[in-house]
C-alpha positions in Angstrom: 173.3 207.9 104.7 177.1 209.5 103.0 176.1 212.1 100.6 176.0 210.8 97.0 179.6 211.0 95.0 180.4 211.4 91.2 182.8 208.5 89.4 184.1 209.7 86.6 185.7 206.9 84.0 188.5 209.0 82.7 191.1 206.0 81.8 189.4 204.7 78.3 192.2 204.8 75.7 190.7 206.9 73.2 191.4 204.5 70.1 188.6 205.6 68.1 189.6 209.3 68.5 193.2 208.8 68.0 194.2 210.6 71.4 193.8 211.2 75.0 190.1 213.1 74.0 189.6 213.4 77.8 192.1 216.7 77.8 191.0 218.1 74.7 189.5 221.4 75.3 186.1 222.2 74.1 185.0 225.5 75.9 186.5 229.2 75.2 188.3 228.9 78.3 190.0 225.6 77.9 187.2 223.5 79.7 186.7 220.1 78.6 183.4 218.0 78.2 184.2 216.8 81.7 183.9 219.9 83.1 180.8 220.6 81.9 179.6 217.2 83.1 181.3 218.0 87.0 180.0 221.4 86.4 176.3 219.6 85.9 176.7 217.8 89.0 177.7 220.2 91.4 174.7 222.3 90.8 172.7 219.4 91.6 174.4 218.9 94.7 177.3 216.7 94.2 180.5 217.5 96.3 182.7 215.0 95.8 184.2 213.5 92.1 186.2 210.5 92.0 188.5 210.6 88.7 189.3 206.8 87.6 192.6 207.4 85.4 195.4 205.2 84.0 198.5 205.4 86.2 200.6 206.7 83.2 198.3 209.9 82.9 197.8 210.9 86.5 200.5 213.6 86.7 198.9 215.1 83.1 195.4 214.9 84.8 196.1 216.4 88.2 197.7 219.4 86.2 195.0 219.6 83.8 192.0 219.1 85.9 192.7 218.4 89.3 193.5 221.8 90.1 191.0 223.8 89.2 187.8 221.4 90.1 189.7 220.9 93.6 189.1 224.6 94.4 185.3 223.9 94.3 184.9 220.1 94.8 186.6 217.7 96.8 188.8 215.8 94.3 189.7 211.9 94.1 191.7 209.6 92.5 191.7 206.0 91.5 193.8 204.0 88.6 192.3 201.4 86.4 194.9 198.4 86.5 195.2 195.9 84.3 196.9 193.9 87.2 193.8 194.6 89.4 192.5 191.3 89.3 191.2 188.9 92.2 193.7 186.9 93.6 194.4 183.7 91.3 194.3 185.3 88.0 196.8 187.0 86.0 196.8 189.5 82.7 196.9 187.1 79.8 200.0 187.9 77.3 199.4 190.3 74.7 196.3 192.1 76.7 196.2 195.8 77.0 192.8 196.8 76.3 191.5 197.6 79.8 189.1 195.1 81.1 185.8 197.7 80.7 183.6 199.9 82.5 182.4 197.7 85.2 185.9 197.1 85.9 186.5 200.8 85.9 184.0 201.3 89.0 185.7 198.9 90.6 189.0 200.5 90.6 186.8 203.4 92.6 185.9 200.9 95.1 188.3 202.3 98.0 187.3 206.1 97.2 183.4 205.4 97.4 181.7 205.2 100.7 178.0 205.8 99.9 175.5 206.1 97.1 177.3 207.0 93.8 176.9 208.3 90.1 179.0 207.0 87.5 179.9 208.8 84.1 181.8 208.8 80.9 184.8 211.6 80.7 184.3 212.0 77.2 180.3 212.5 77.2 178.1 215.5 77.6 174.8 214.8 79.5 173.1 217.8 79.9 172.0 219.2 83.7 168.2 217.2 83.5 169.9 214.1 84.3 172.1 214.9 87.0 169.4 216.6 88.9 167.0 213.7 88.7 169.8 210.9 89.4 170.9 213.0 92.8 167.5 213.4 93.7 166.9 209.7 93.7 170.3 208.5 95.0 169.3 210.5 98.0 166.0 209.4 98.5 166.2 205.6 97.3 168.0 203.6 100.2 168.3 199.6 99.1 165.7 197.4 100.2 166.5 194.1 102.1 168.2 192.0 99.7 167.6 194.0 96.7 169.3 197.1 95.2 167.7 200.4 94.7 169.8 201.5 91.3 168.9 204.3 89.0 169.8 205.0 85.4 169.5 208.3 83.3 168.2 207.3 79.7 168.5 209.1 76.6 166.8 208.9 73.1 169.0 206.7 70.8 168.3 209.8 68.1 170.1 212.1 70.5 172.6 210.4 71.2 174.2 208.8 67.5 177.2 210.9 65.6 177.5 211.0 61.6 181.2 210.1 61.7 181.3 206.7 62.6 179.5 203.6 65.2 179.0 203.9 68.6 178.5 201.6 71.5 174.9 202.1 73.7 173.3 199.9 75.8 169.7 199.9 74.5 166.9 199.4 77.5 163.7 197.9 77.9 161.7 199.2 80.9 158.3 198.4 82.2 155.6 200.3 82.4 156.5 201.8 85.8 159.9 202.7 84.2 162.1 200.2 85.7 164.3 198.7 83.7 163.6 195.0 82.7 166.9 194.6 80.4 170.4 196.6 78.8 171.7 195.0 75.7 174.7 196.3 75.0 175.0 197.1 71.0 178.7 197.5 70.2 178.3 198.7 66.6 175.5 201.5 66.2 175.1 203.7 63.0 173.2 206.8 62.3 170.3 206.0 59.6 168.5 209.2 58.9 166.3 210.0 61.8 166.7 206.4 63.0 169.8 204.1 63.7 170.8 200.6 62.7 173.3 197.9 64.4 175.2 194.7 63.2 176.8 192.1 65.2 178.8 190.7 62.1 181.1 193.1 61.0 178.6 194.8 58.5 177.7 192.1 56.6 173.8 192.4 57.8 172.2 195.5 59.7 169.0 195.4 61.9 167.2 198.6 62.4 166.4 200.6 65.2 164.3 203.3 66.3 165.4 206.9 67.0 163.0 206.4 70.0 164.9 203.7 71.7 165.6 204.4 75.4 169.5 203.8 75.2 172.4 204.3 78.1 174.9 206.5 78.1 176.7 205.1 81.1 174.8 207.8 83.3 174.2 205.2 86.4 173.1 205.4 90.0 174.3 203.1 92.4 173.9 202.3 96.1 177.5 201.3 97.5 176.6 197.4 97.3 176.7 197.5 94.2 180.5 197.6 93.9 180.3 194.3 96.4 178.1 192.4 93.8 180.1 193.6 90.8 183.4 192.1 93.1 182.2 188.9 93.6 180.8 188.9 89.9 184.1 189.3 88.6 185.5 185.9 88.5 183.0 184.2 86.8 183.5 187.0 84.0 187.3 186.7 83.9 186.8 182.5 83.7 184.4 182.9 80.4 186.5 185.8 78.6 189.8 184.1 79.5 188.7 180.8 77.5 186.7 182.9 74.8 187.9 186.2 74.4 191.3 186.9 76.1 192.3 190.1 74.7 189.5 192.1 74.1 186.5 190.8 76.7 185.2 193.8 78.5 183.3 193.6 81.9 180.2 196.2 81.3 178.4 197.6 83.7 175.1 196.7 82.0 175.8 193.2 81.8 176.4 193.2 85.8 173.4 195.4 85.9 171.2 192.4 84.1 172.3 189.9 85.8 170.9 191.4 89.2 167.7 191.8 87.6 167.4 188.6 86.5 168.3 187.2 89.9 165.2 190.1 91.4 168.6 191.3 93.9 168.0 194.9 92.7 165.6 197.2 90.3 166.7 200.5 88.4 164.3 203.2 88.1 164.8 204.9 84.6 165.2 208.3 84.3 164.3 210.0 81.3 166.1 213.0 80.1 165.3 215.0 76.9 168.5 216.4 76.9 170.8 216.2 73.8 174.3 214.2 74.0 177.2 215.5 72.9 180.5 213.4 72.7 184.0 213.1 70.7 183.8 209.7 69.7 186.1 210.5 66.6 188.1 213.8 66.2 185.7 214.8 63.7 182.9 215.2 66.4 184.8 218.1 68.3 183.7 220.7 66.3 180.4 220.3 66.7 180.6 219.7 70.2 182.5 223.2 70.3 179.8 224.9 68.7 176.6 223.3 70.5 179.3 224.3 73.9 179.7 228.1 72.7 175.5 228.2 71.7 174.8 226.9 75.1 176.8 229.6 76.7 175.3 232.0 74.5 172.0 230.9 75.9 172.9 231.4 79.2 172.7 227.8 80.4 176.4 228.3 81.1 178.9 230.9 82.5 181.8 231.5 79.9 184.1 230.6 82.3 183.1 227.7 84.9 185.0 228.0 87.3 186.0 231.3 87.4 190.0 230.1 87.3 
């Protein structure tokens, strides 16, 4: 089996943040959030990283990221294109929004040749999740007719921001810590030590415990997941092009849930006590900078991650 690789989803538009947040430094030597994630992944065992980017940002991204990381890891690139659709389908007029996280992962299909982990470029996950996920991917190949996947689950209270709403996959698991369902909540707000979500633009709110386990898109898959996701993409498009052609998204948790319901996969939930940090909104950045500085001062990271 080939060694696990890391897929970094970096093609997001950053509309709520107000800029290209993936390339906004948070470390003292110009490090980005993704530098810390890749650093944690590398010391967990990952030796290859695949960045999924937009074609129009390719040169900027390679200059800002690829040069220094290419000295310590194998770096590959994949471009997420709106037009990357199955035969017979076309981008609807007026659509500019990317097709979602599962489509971003599919963009990397030609660069992935074995098991792989998936992360967001603008989320800090902490080292624990990468260590657990790498070991799981190495030790759990697919069973006949059933994919062996994993997901790092975080405490919801450790993943919300005080500056607005966030999207999270709220997880349910069985007694063996295998995932039974992920429900995507696209508008979750902090509510004291807990949280709440709305599905009607804020007219009504439903409480969520701060102890709820949520997905932060730190997933581990076998190579076969890409075949499953590709095969299910046309059905998603048929529904979305009829109901929500400009904004419908092909979410990773939705595909995982389908496979779970069909008994074609199981997903181990690997719990992490690390605190999430991210820049969903521009107001989040000062807190991320302070947190990174504190972790560096405590010795979790060197001042200059890559020595370049």
